[in-house]
TORTI-677099 format. One record per residue (C-alpha): residue in one letter; y negated, z negated, x. Coordinates in steps of 0.2 Angstrom, whole numbers, padded with zeros to 4 digits, always signed. Layout:
AYZX ...
This chain:
X+0177-0153-0516 X+0176-0152-0497 X+0191-0146-0487 X+0198-0161-0478 X+0200-0151-0462 X+0181-0148-0461 X+0175-0164-0469 X+0170-0171-0451 X+0165-0154-0443 X+0148-0147-0443 X+0145-0133-0455 X+0135-0117-0451 X+0135-0098-0454 X+0144-0085-0443 X+0138-0067-0446 X+0152-0054-0446 X+0149-0036-0440 X+0155-0021-0450 X+0164-0006-0444 X+0148+0001-0436 X+0141-0015-0430 X+0130-0019-0445 X+0130-0037-0451 X+0138-0037-0468 X+0143-0055-0473 X+0140-0073-0469 X+0152-0087-0472 X+0154-0105-0468 X+0166-0109-0454 X+0177-0124-0449 X+0177-0133-0433 X+0192-0123-0428 X+0182-0107-0430 X+0168-0115-0419 X+0180-0120-0406 X+0188-0102-0406 X+0170-0095-0404 X+0165-0107-0391 X+0181-0103-0381 X+0179-0085-0383 X+0161-0086-0377 X+0166-0096-0362 X+0180-0084-0357 X+0167-0069-0358 X+0154-0079-0348 X+0167-0085-0335 X+0174-0067-0333 X+0156-0060-0332 X+0151-0073-0319 X+0167-0071-0309 X+0164-0052-0309 X+0146-0055-0303 X+0151-0067-0290 X+0164-0055-0283 X+0151-0041-0283 X+0138-0053-0275 X+0150-0059-0262 X+0151-0041-0255 X+0132-0038-0256 X+0120-0040-0243 X+0112-0058-0243 X+0095-0051-0248 X+0103-0044-0264 X+0095-0059-0273 X+0076-0061-0276 X+0078-0079-0271 X+0085-0075-0253 X+0074-0060-0246 X+0076-0054-0229 X+0061-0058-0217 X+0051-0043-0211 X+0040-0044-0196 X+0027-0032-0189 X+0034-0021-0176 X+0040-0004-0171 X+0059-0006-0173 X+0067+0000-0189 X+0080-0011-0197 X+0096-0006-0206 X+0098-0010-0225 X+0110-0005-0239 X+0112-0007-0258 X+0131-0006-0257 X+0137-0019-0270 X+0120-0025-0273 X+0115-0030-0291 X+0099-0031-0301 X+0093-0047-0309 X+0087-0050-0327 X+0069-0049-0327 X+0067-0038-0312 X+0052-0026-0313 X+0054-0008-0313 X+0046+0001-0298 X+0040+0015-0309 X+0040+0016-0328 X+0049+0032-0328 X+0061+0027-0315 X+0078+0019-0319 X+0084+0004-0310 X+0100+0005-0299 X+0103-0009-0287 X+0090-0019-0278 X+0087-0029-0262 X+0072-0039-0257 X+0062-0042-0241 X+0048-0055-0237 X+0033-0052-0226 X+0021-0066-0221 X+0005-0056-0216 X+0000-0060-0198 X-0018-0055-0201 X-0031-0049-0214 X-0032-0030-0215 X-0018-0018-0220 X+0000-0015-0217 X+0011+0000-0217 X+0029+0000-0224 X+0040+0014-0220 X+0058+0018-0227 X+0070+0032-0223 X+0087+0036-0227 X+0101+0030-0216 X+0109+0043-0204 X+0126+0041-0212 X+0124+0038-0231 X+0106+0043-0235 X+0100+0042-0253 X+0083+0042-0262 X+0075+0025-0265 X+0059+0018-0273 X+0050+0004-0265 X+0037-0009-0272 X+0027-0022-0264 X+0022-0038-0274 X+0013-0054-0273 X+0019-0069-0283 X+0033-0082-0282 X+0043-0079-0298 X+0050-0063-0305 X+0040-0066-0321 X+0023-0067-0312 X+0025-0054-0299 X+0009-0043-0296 X+0012-0026-0289 X+0000-0020-0275 X+0009-0004-0269 X+0024+0007-0272 X+0032+0023-0265 X+0046+0035-0268 X+0057+0041-0254 X+0067+0057-0257 X+0077+0054-0241 X+0081+0073-0240 X+0081+0084-0225 X+0064+0092-0229 X+0057+0075-0234 X+0066+0061-0224 X+0055+0047-0225 X+0040+0039-0235 X+0027+0026-0231 X+0014+0016-0241 X-0001+0005-0235 X-0007-0010-0243 X-0021-0023-0241 X-0015-0040-0233 X-0023-0057-0231 X-0017-0068-0217 X-0004-0080-0221 X+0000-0073-0239 X+0018-0069-0243 X+0022-0051-0249 X+0039-0047-0257 X+0046-0030-0255 X+0059-0023-0268 X+0070-0008-0263 X+0078+0000-0277 X+0091+0014-0278 X+0087+0029-0289 X+0099+0032-0304 X+0110+0046-0300 X+0129+0047-0299 X+0128+0053-0281 X+0118+0038-0276 X+0128+0023-0282 X+0128+0018-0263 X+0114+0021-0251 X+0109+0016-0233 X+0091+0015-0227 X+0080+0010-0212 X+0065+0000-0215 X+0050-0006-0205 X+0033-0013-0206 X+0018-0014-0195 X+0001-0022-0197 X-0014-0010-0194 X-0033-0011-0195 X-0044-0015-0210 X-0047+0003-0213 X-0029+0008-0211 X-0020+0016-0196 X-0006+0026-0189 X+0011+0016-0188 X+0024+0022-0176 X+0042+0017-0179 X+0058+0020-0169 X+0077+0015-0170 X+0079+0012-0152 X+0069+0012-0135 X+0063+0029-0130 X+0075+0030-0115 X+0078+0048-0110 X+0091+0052-0097 X+0089+0069-0089 X+0103+0081-0088 X+0114+0071-0099 X+0128+0080-0108 X+0131+0067-0122 X+0114+0059-0124 X+0105+0061-0141 X+0087+0065-0144 X+0074+0051-0146 X+0066+0050-0163 X+0050+0042-0168 X+0042+0041-0185 X+0023+0042-0187 X+0017+0036-0204 X-0001+0039-0210 X-0008+0022-0216 X-0025+0029-0219 X-0031+0032-0237 X-0035+0050-0232 X-0026+0065-0225 X-0026+0066-0206 X-0022+0079-0193 X-0010+0073-0179 X-0010+0078-0160 X+0005+0071-0150 X+0003+0070-0131 X+0015+0064-0117 X+0002+0062-0104 X+0009+0063-0086 X+0026+0068-0094 X+0019+0083-0102 X+0030+0098-0099 X+0044+0087-0092 X+0051+0083-0109 X+0052+0094-0125 X+0041+0087-0139 X+0042+0093-0157 X+0036+0086-0174 X+0040+0090-0192 X+0022+0089-0198 X+0005+0091-0190 X-0005+0087-0205 X-0001+0071-0215 X-0007+0066-0232 X-0009+0047-0236 X+0009+0039-0235 X+0017+0054-0227 X+0028+0053-0212 X+0031+0065-0197 X+0047+0064-0187 X+0043+0066-0168 X+0057+0071-0157 X+0059+0069-0138 X+0072+0079-0130 X+0078+0082-0112 X+0072+0097-0103 X+0078+0103-0086 X+0078+0090-0072 X+0061+0087-0066 X+0062+0071-0055 X+0071+0065-0040 X+0089+0059-0042 X+0091+0041-0045 X+0073+0038-0050 X+0065+0030-0065 X+0049+0038-0072 X+0038+0030-0085 X+0025+0037-0097 X+0018+0036-0115 X+0020+0045-0131 X+0003+0045-0139 X-0001+0052-0157 X-0019+0053-0162 X-0025+0055-0180 X-0041+0065-0183 X-0051+0071-0198 X-0065+0084-0201 X-0071+0099-0192 X-0077+0089-0177 X-0060+0082-0176 X-0066+0064-0177 X-0053+0052-0171 X-0048+0039-0184 X-0034+0030-0175 X-0019+0032-0163 X-0002+0025-0160 X+0008+0025-0144 X+0025+0020-0137 X+0032+0018-0119 X+0044+0032-0113 X+0056+0030-0099 X+0065+0045-0090 X+0080+0041-0080 X+0086+0054-0068 X+0105+0052-0063 X+0112+0052-0046 X+0130+0055-0040 X+0130+0049-0021 X+0130+0030-0023 X+0145+0020-0030 X+0140+0003-0034 X+0153-0009-0042 X+0146-0020-0056 X+0154-0034-0066 X+0148-0036-0084 X+0153-0052-0094 X+0148-0054-0112 X+0152-0071-0117 X+0155-0066-0135 X+0162-0050-0142 X+0173-0043-0156 X+0166-0053-0170 X+0158-0051-0187 X+0141-0055-0194 X+0133-0053-0211 X+0126-0036-0217 X+0109-0033-0209 X+0111-0049-0198 X+0109-0049-0179 X+0124-0050-0168 X+0119-0060-0152 X+0127-0064-0135 X+0123-0070-0118 X+0127-0057-0104 X+0130-0060-0086 X+0130-0045-0073 X+0133-0045-0055 X+0133-0031-0041 X+0148-0035-0030 X+0146-0020-0019 X+0134-0017-0004 X+0125-0002-0014 X+0111-0005-0026 X+0113+0000-0045 X+0097+0008-0051 X+0090+0013-0068 X+0100+0001-0077 X+0098-0004-0096 X+0108-0009-0111 X+0111+0005-0124 X+0123+0009-0138 X+0138+0020-0135 X+0131+0037-0133 X+0145+0044-0144 X+0140+0033-0159 X+0122+0027-0156 X+0118+0028-0174 X+0129+0012-0177 X+0117+0000-0168 X+0099-0004-0173 X+0085-0015-0167 X+0093-0018-0150 X+0085-0032-0140 X+0089-0036-0122 X+0079-0049-0113 X+0082-0055-0095 X+0084-0074-0094 X+0073-0080-0080 X+0073-0096-0070 X+0068-0111-0080 X+0075-0103-0096 X+0060-0091-0100 X+0064-0073-0105 X+0057-0057-0098 X+0051-0042-0107 X+0062-0033-0120 X+0073-0019-0116 X+0069-0017-0097 X+0075-0003-0086 X+0079-0012-0070 X+0088-0011-0053 X+0103-0023-0048 X+0102-0025-0030 X+0118-0027-0019 X+0125-0044-0022 X+0113-0049-0036 X+0117-0057-0052 X+0106-0057-0068 X+0108-0065-0085 X+0102-0057-0102 X+0101-0062-0120 X+0107-0046-0129 X+0107-0044-0148 X+0107-0030-0161 X+0110-0026-0179 X+0127-0017-0182 X+0130-0006-0197 X+0142-0014-0210 X+0156-0001-0210 X+0158+0003-0192 X+0160-0006-0175 X+0145-0004-0163 X+0147-0004-0144 X+0133-0010-0132 X+0136-0004-0114 X+0127-0007-0098 X+0121+0011-0091 X+0114+0015-0075 X+0107+0030-0066 X+0122+0029-0054 X+0135+0041-0063 X+0149+0036-0052 X+0146+0017-0054 X+0162+0007-0057 X+0162-0007-0070 X+0177-0019-0069 X+0187-0015-0085 X+0189-0032-0095 X+0189-0037-0113 X+0171-0044-0110 X+0164-0028-0102 X+0158-0022-0119 X+0148-0030-0133 X+0156-0026-0149 X+0152-0032-0167 X+0154-0028-0185 X+0143-0031-0200 X+0154-0038-0214 X+0152-0036-0233 X+0161-0052-0236 X+0162-0068-0227 X+0157-0066-0209 X+0169-0073-0196 X+0164-0078-0178 X+0174-0089-0167 X+0166-0094-0150 X+0179-0095-0136 X+0174-0104-0120 X+0188-0105-0107 X+0186-0116-0092 X+0185-0106-0076 X+0180-0106-0058 X+0166-0094-0060 X+0153-0089-0074 X+0163-0073-0076 X+0179-0081-0083 X+0189-0081-0067 X+0203-0092-0061 X+0206-0091-0042 X+0225-0094-0040 X+0238-0093-0027 X+0253-0083-0027 X+0265-0090-0041 X+0254-0104-0045 X+0253-0111-0062 X+0237-0119-0070 X+0232-0127-0086 X+0218-0118-0094 X+0208-0126-0109 X+0199-0115-0121 X+0186-0123-0133 X+0187-0114-0150 X+0171-0116-0161 X+0170-0109-0178 X+0152-0101-0179 X+0154-0091-0194 X+0155-0094-0213 X+0174-0093-0215 X+0184-0109-0214 X+0203-0111-0216 X+0218-0105-0206 X+0215-0095-0190 X+0227-0086-0179 X+0225-0086-0160 X+0235-0073-0150 X+0236-0075-0131 X+0243-0059-0122 X+0250-0058-0105 X+0242-0045-0093 X+0250-0028-0096 X+0258-0029-0079 X+0269-0045-0081 X+0269-0049-0062 X+0251-0052-0062 X+0247-0065-0076 X+0258-0074-0088 X+0256-0087-0101 X+0271-0099-0100 X+0265-0113-0112 X+0253-0115-0127 X+0247-0128-0139 X+0232-0134-0149 X+0226-0152-0148 X+0227-0162-0165 X+0217-0176-0159 X+0209-0183-0142 X+0217-0177-0126 X+0229-0163-0121 X+0243-0157-0132 X+0261-0154-0129 X+0265-0137-0122 X+0277-0126-0131 X+0285-0112-0120 X+0289-0094-0126 X+0274-0094-0139 X+0261-0080-0140 X+0251-0087-0154 X+0245-0102-0163 X+0240-0104-0182 X+0228-0119-0185 X+0213-0123-0197 X+0195-0124-0192 X+0181-0130-0203 X+0164-0122-0201 X+0156-0129-0185 X+0172-0137-0179 X+0178-0136-0161 X+0196-0138-0156 X+0204-0136-0139 X+0218-0125-0135 X+0228-0127-0119 X+0238-0113-0110 X+0249-0113-0095 X+0244-0098-0085 X+0255-0092-0070 X+0250-0080-0057 X+0264-0068-0054 X+0260-0064-0036 X+0253-0047-0037 X+0236-0041-0039 X+0224-0050-0051 X+0227-0049-0070 X+0219-0053-0086 X+0225-0065-0100 X+0217-0059-0117 X+0213-0072-0130 X+0210-0065-0148 X+0205-0075-0163 X+0209-0068-0181 X+0211-0074-0198 X+0229-0078-0203 X+0238-0062-0209 X+0239-0068-0227 X+0221-0073-0229 X+0214-0066-0245 X+0198-0061-0237 X+0206-0047-0227 X+0196-0051-0211 X+0204-0048-0195 X+0197-0050-0177 X+0183-0063-0176 X+0182-0066-0157 X+0189-0061-0141 X+0188-0066-0122 X+0198-0063-0106 X+0203-0075-0093 X+0203-0066-0076 X+0217-0071-0063 X+0210-0068-0046 X+0221-0070-0030 X+0215-0083-0018 
């Protein structure tokens, strides 16, 4: 007779495991047993999914095969990391004898038919060995490997490269995998790709433009990586042309096997040029083979030497519209930048560069002048800023995920004065979690965020606050008086809940309000000129203190009070 408790339930067999995991018995189970098993399985699956989701939340976006990061052919190396990355079920092994660790993915759409060279090197701060494979195909199960390479990322062997055949328009997928080792659970790297000729070629990569400042106490050497993309060994010859003897030139290897990389370093020698001048040249590396030294190919890069001067004292204002915010790991931080020379002395040899004390924290820097009509000029120029002249630039770079990176305007004039404001430096972080970026646009009398005010005058200032990041929720806006309270003071503050102005509340230094992604809200502040010299009101956006994401500053700007 059937048990009434199980008469309407499905029957089946559940195998039970013995003490060592061997299957020893099988018995019929009731619907209660099935329910317990289903709930238990659901709990395990949910817990596993939640843990994976937390891990993936902190990983770079290209952790997943479905969301590779785009690679384009060019000389600039881009930062990458496998911190918090995972590996997916069904991912191929790069080498049969190589264990899988954590993988990230890249995508390259071939620009031409021929060959391409891919190079990888350990990062400057957390180098680790890697293995890299290149595939064709659209699904993990159907990938076809076309090339692979191992990179030791050691002091003796810092980089590795591999060349592979390409067909114009075809998509190639690049898998970067960490090597199984307790010491390399993390790992940062730099990666780049260049399209070369059908027979192969030399590919030259770098982390930043080859700007060399003469007689600089804190400027670092300029490094290029030359990768052999030929199928045979080559002998290298490096030359500086008109700059030969003016700069120190060294390389780690003179003979390269296929896929091997030489590190070429430019360093400042004694001053050779007139003060306050800019001298240009090229670094050229030639690949030869055979007793006759037949030339197989060459690669080159522009070199610019800036010689400082100490006699002229230009005064320059630098205004980055956006600063102090966060982007996703490997992503590009961007801003529009305005500069003007307010003196009667020319500023010469000017360029945008990372902070010389931490230039390893910013990669793939791009600065383009915005010309009349909206067109952009050549990338990373060295330029003069004439007396009274104003220029506009689009500036961007890729910051490391664990440190803040600063981009400054440097000129050959070592005694140049830059007005000290919140907006004079471009700062950004790369975030392992949800990136947060708030765009702050105060109304002002000039493009440099200035309010021209009379003594003891009070003005209402509107600040449009737009959420450009991926975090949504409660935000905290702090508005700080000038450190000299007789210069600029906030006497009232409010945020509009609907259309029109809000009701000002005095004695408030911050607001807390919510913003959806893409939403814009208007904050109004009453600003009073204290009667002294000009001052600055600082506007800082942050996630509310008790936010579970742990994010902090996500945007800053300054409002300059200038006496009439």
